[in-house]
C-alpha positions, -999 to 999 in steps of 0.1 A, spaced: 12 194 13 -14 169 24 -33 196 43 -32 221 14 -63 216 -7 -69 245 -30 -103 241 -45 -96 207 -62 -65 221 -80 -36 198 -82 -2 214 -80 28 203 -100 45 191 -68 15 169 -59 14 153 -94 51 147 -92 49 131 -57 20 109 -69 41 98 -99 72 92 -78 51 72 -53 37 51 -81 71 46 -96 85 34 -63 57 10 -61 65 -2 -96 101 -7 -85 96 -24 -51 63 -42 -59 79 -69 -81 108 -74 -57 87 -97 -36 100 -125 -15 83 -158 -24 75 -177 8 46 -198 -5 14 -192 -23 14 -155 -12 47 -136 -14 60 -109 9 54 -76 -9 70 -42 -4 41 -24 -20 24 -19 14 56 -3 28 54 23 0 18 29 9 26 32 46 52 59 39 34 77 12 4 86 34 26 109 54 37 128 23 7 126 0 -22 120 24 -52 98 18 -65 107 -16 -31 112 -33 -17 79 -20 -48 61 -32 -44 78 -66 -7 67 -67 -17 31 -59 -44 31 -86 -18 44 -111 4 14 -101 -26 -10 -104 -34 3 -139 2 0 -150 3 -36 -138 -32 -44 -152 -21 -34 -186 7 -58 -186 38 -42 -173 56 -65 -148 52 -44 -117 33 -70 -95 50 -95 -72 74 -118 -90 77 -94 -120 42 -102 -133 15 -81 -148 -18 -82 -166 -54 -87 -158 -48 -124 -150 -30 -114 -118 -63 -101 -105 -80 -134 -111 -52 -154 -94 -50 -164 -58 -34 -131 -47 -57 -108 -66 -76 -99 -35 -46 -82 -20 -43 -59 -50 -79 -47 -43 -74 -47 -5 -44 -24 -8 -68 3 -22 -86 3 11 -53 1 29 -42 33 13 -75 50 22 -75 39 58 -38 45 65 -42 79 48 -72 88 69 -54 81 102 -22 98 91 -42 130 81 -66 132 110 -44 121 139 -10 133 151 -7 107 179 17 81 166 -1 52 185 -34 61 168 -17 62 134 -1 28 141 -35 15 151 -49 28 118 -22 11 98 -28 -22 116 -65 -18 109 -58 -11 73 -35 -41 71 -62 -63 86 -87 -51 59 -61 -59 32 -56 -94 48 -94 -99 48 -97 -91 11 -67 -111 2 -77 -141 23 -113 -141 11 -102 -140 -25 -76 -167 -19 -104 -190 -4 -127 -183 -33 -101 -190 -60 -84 -220 -44 -115 -234 -28 -95 -240 4 -106 -237 39 -105 -206 60 -81 -221 86 -57 -232 59 -59 -198 41 -53 -179 74 -23 -200 80 -6 -191 47 -22 -157 39 -20 -140 72 1 -156 99 35 -155 80 31 -118 73 21 -103 106 56 -98 120 70 -84 87 41 -60 83 45 -47 119 82 -41 110 71 -22 78 47 -1 99 74 8 124 98 17 95 72 39 80 65 56 113 102 67 112 107 73 75 73 88 66 73 118 90 111 123 84 107 126 46 77 149 51 97 172 74 126 173 50 103 182 21 87 210 41 121 222 53 133 223 16 100 242 8 91 219 -20 60 204 -6 
């Protein structure tokens, strides 16, 4: 499906997959694990897997749908929160950084078939999300960069690598099954 672009027309399957991806983000996003000022989120896992099924643009659209749902008050963000205030809080930079994450991960998943290159792309995308999130955290909390790095990046590296590895197994498997079922 991700390689089928028919003159900017969106198929019913593509719209359905975008909606399902956004819905899964709405379900898993609030189920965060609080480990300090920045919780462990499962939203990035959904992004990592979605890029295999939806590609770059559709994954970004799915994430933007999720953002709008949360921005308008539904409790889909970490800790079952929602509203525009979440963007102004210490973790708001991650919400923006995940837009770029979806684009970068999607680019690598679409353009490269080599799994190591895709993993590199996902690590790069995660680093970009960390950069947005950490910079925003520093600006909001007026803390130092070393302190912010210690609570905004270091505790998450191992878990995000595990999520990337899970997505490298699950994403292509789901994509293959959808193609085999002839519904993608």
